[in-house]
C-alpha positions as CSV (number, residue, x, y, z in Angstrom):
1,X,0.0,0.0,0.0
2,X,1.3,3.5,-0.9
3,X,2.0,5.6,2.2
4,X,0.0,8.7,3.0
5,X,2.8,11.1,2.0
6,X,3.2,9.5,-1.4
7,X,-0.6,9.6,-1.9
8,X,-0.7,13.3,-1.0
9,X,2.1,14.0,-3.5
10,X,0.3,12.0,-6.2
11,X,-3.1,13.6,-5.5
12,X,-1.8,17.1,-5.7
13,X,0.9,16.7,-8.3
14,X,-1.1,18.3,-11.2
15,X,-2.5,21.3,-9.3
16,X,-1.4,24.3,-11.4
17,X,1.4,26.2,-9.9
18,X,0.4,29.3,-8.0
19,X,0.7,32.3,-10.4
20,X,-1.5,34.6,-8.3
21,X,-0.4,38.2,-7.7
22,X,-2.2,38.1,-4.3
23,X,-2.2,34.9,-2.3
24,X,-4.2,36.3,0.6
25,X,-7.6,37.5,1.5
26,X,-7.5,40.8,3.3
27,X,-5.3,43.9,3.3
28,X,-2.4,42.7,5.6
29,X,-0.7,39.6,4.3
30,X,1.9,39.5,7.1
31,X,4.6,38.8,4.5
32,X,2.8,35.7,3.1
33,X,2.8,37.0,-0.5
34,X,6.5,37.7,-0.4
35,X,7.3,34.3,1.1
36,X,5.1,32.0,-0.9
37,X,4.8,34.1,-4.1
38,X,6.5,32.3,-7.1
39,X,7.4,29.2,-5.1
40,X,6.3,25.7,-5.7
41,X,4.7,23.8,-2.8
42,X,7.3,21.1,-3.0
43,X,10.2,23.4,-2.4
44,X,9.3,24.9,0.9
45,X,10.9,23.4,4.0
46,X,9.1,22.4,7.1
47,X,10.6,25.0,9.4
48,X,9.5,27.8,7.1
49,X,6.0,26.3,6.9
50,X,5.9,26.2,10.6
51,X,6.8,29.8,10.8
52,X,4.2,30.7,8.2
53,X,1.4,28.3,9.4
54,X,-1.0,31.2,9.8
55,X,-0.9,31.5,6.0
56,X,-3.5,28.7,5.8
57,X,-6.0,31.0,7.4
58,X,-5.3,34.0,5.1
59,X,-4.8,32.2,1.7
60,X,-7.2,32.6,-1.0
61,X,-9.1,29.4,-1.9
62,X,-6.7,28.8,-4.8
63,X,-3.6,29.3,-2.8
64,X,-4.9,27.1,0.0
65,X,-5.6,24.3,-2.4
66,X,-2.1,24.7,-4.0
67,X,0.0,24.9,-0.8
68,X,-2.0,22.5,1.5
69,X,-0.1,19.4,0.5
70,X,3.2,20.9,1.7
71,X,1.7,21.6,5.1
72,X,0.2,18.1,5.3
73,X,3.4,16.4,4.4
74,X,5.4,18.5,7.0
75,X,2.8,17.6,9.6
76,X,3.2,13.9,8.9
77,X,7.0,13.9,8.6
78,X,7.7,16.1,11.7
79,X,4.6,15.9,14.0
80,X,6.5,16.7,17.2
81,X,8.7,19.5,15.9
82,X,6.0,21.3,14.0
83,X,2.7,20.5,15.8
84,X,1.6,24.1,15.1
85,X,1.3,23.1,11.4
86,X,-1.1,20.2,12.3
87,X,-3.2,22.6,14.5
88,X,-3.4,25.1,11.6
89,X,-4.4,22.4,9.1
90,X,-7.1,21.0,11.4
91,X,-8.4,24.5,12.1
92,X,-8.6,25.4,8.4
93,X,-10.1,22.0,7.4
94,X,-12.8,22.2,10.1
95,X,-16.1,23.5,8.6
96,X,-17.5,26.5,10.4
97,X,-20.1,25.3,12.9
98,X,-19.3,21.8,11.6
99,X,-21.4,22.6,8.5
100,X,-19.5,21.7,5.4
101,X,-22.2,23.4,3.3
102,X,-21.1,26.8,4.6
103,X,-19.9,29.0,1.7
104,X,-16.5,29.8,3.3
105,X,-15.7,26.1,3.5
106,X,-17.2,25.2,0.1
107,X,-15.2,27.9,-1.6
108,X,-12.0,26.0,-0.9
109,X,-13.4,22.5,-0.9
110,X,-14.9,22.8,-4.4
111,X,-11.4,23.1,-5.9
112,X,-10.4,19.7,-4.7
113,X,-10.7,16.6,-6.9
114,X,-12.3,13.5,-5.4
115,X,-8.8,12.0,-4.9
116,X,-7.6,15.2,-3.2
117,X,-10.6,15.2,-0.9
118,X,-10.1,11.6,0.0
119,X,-6.4,12.0,0.8
120,X,-7.2,15.1,2.9
121,X,-9.8,13.3,4.9
122,X,-7.2,10.4,5.3
123,X,-4.7,12.9,6.6
124,X,-7.3,14.1,9.2
125,X,-8.0,10.4,10.1
126,X,-4.3,9.8,10.5
127,X,-3.8,12.8,12.8
128,X,-7.0,11.8,14.7
129,X,-5.6,8.2,15.4
130,X,-2.0,9.2,15.9
131,X,-2.8,11.9,18.5
132,X,-5.9,10.5,20.0
133,X,-7.8,13.6,19.0
134,X,-11.2,12.0,18.9
135,X,-12.9,15.3,18.8
136,X,-12.0,15.2,15.1
137,X,-14.4,12.3,14.6
138,X,-17.4,14.7,14.0
139,X,-15.3,16.8,11.6
140,X,-14.3,13.7,9.6
141,X,-17.8,12.4,9.4
142,X,-19.2,15.8,8.2
143,X,-16.5,16.0,5.5
144,X,-17.0,12.4,4.4
145,X,-20.7,13.2,4.0
146,X,-19.8,16.1,1.8
147,X,-17.5,13.9,-0.4
148,X,-20.4,11.4,-0.8
149,X,-22.9,14.1,-1.8
């Protein structure tokens, strides 16, 4: 069976490179555009991702979709050193009010292919089991329901 990191890489390998002039929603990007602009998701190291984990909150839907795999891989490969990455991913993948139909959640989620959705849910399941974070059970169920719809 292919490991989760390999599945993430495969699922997101064909996402078009980020060519956006503005990667963030809002007026103050906290240096996110400068750091992530023009960079491929595969070339950013885990320490830099940890420092910029707040970017997940401020990214446009397209930038979130493009850069999410780098954050997920860093969270799997270095869970102890960069636990803030995992927290940021969970926070940004949790639907507001646990309702995956909310527009702010769907704006991002609609960009994901079925394979990308599945591997993202598998990432959450992995984190849930690895860290005994069973409060994620409801989040995972809600997102799985969205995938099935």
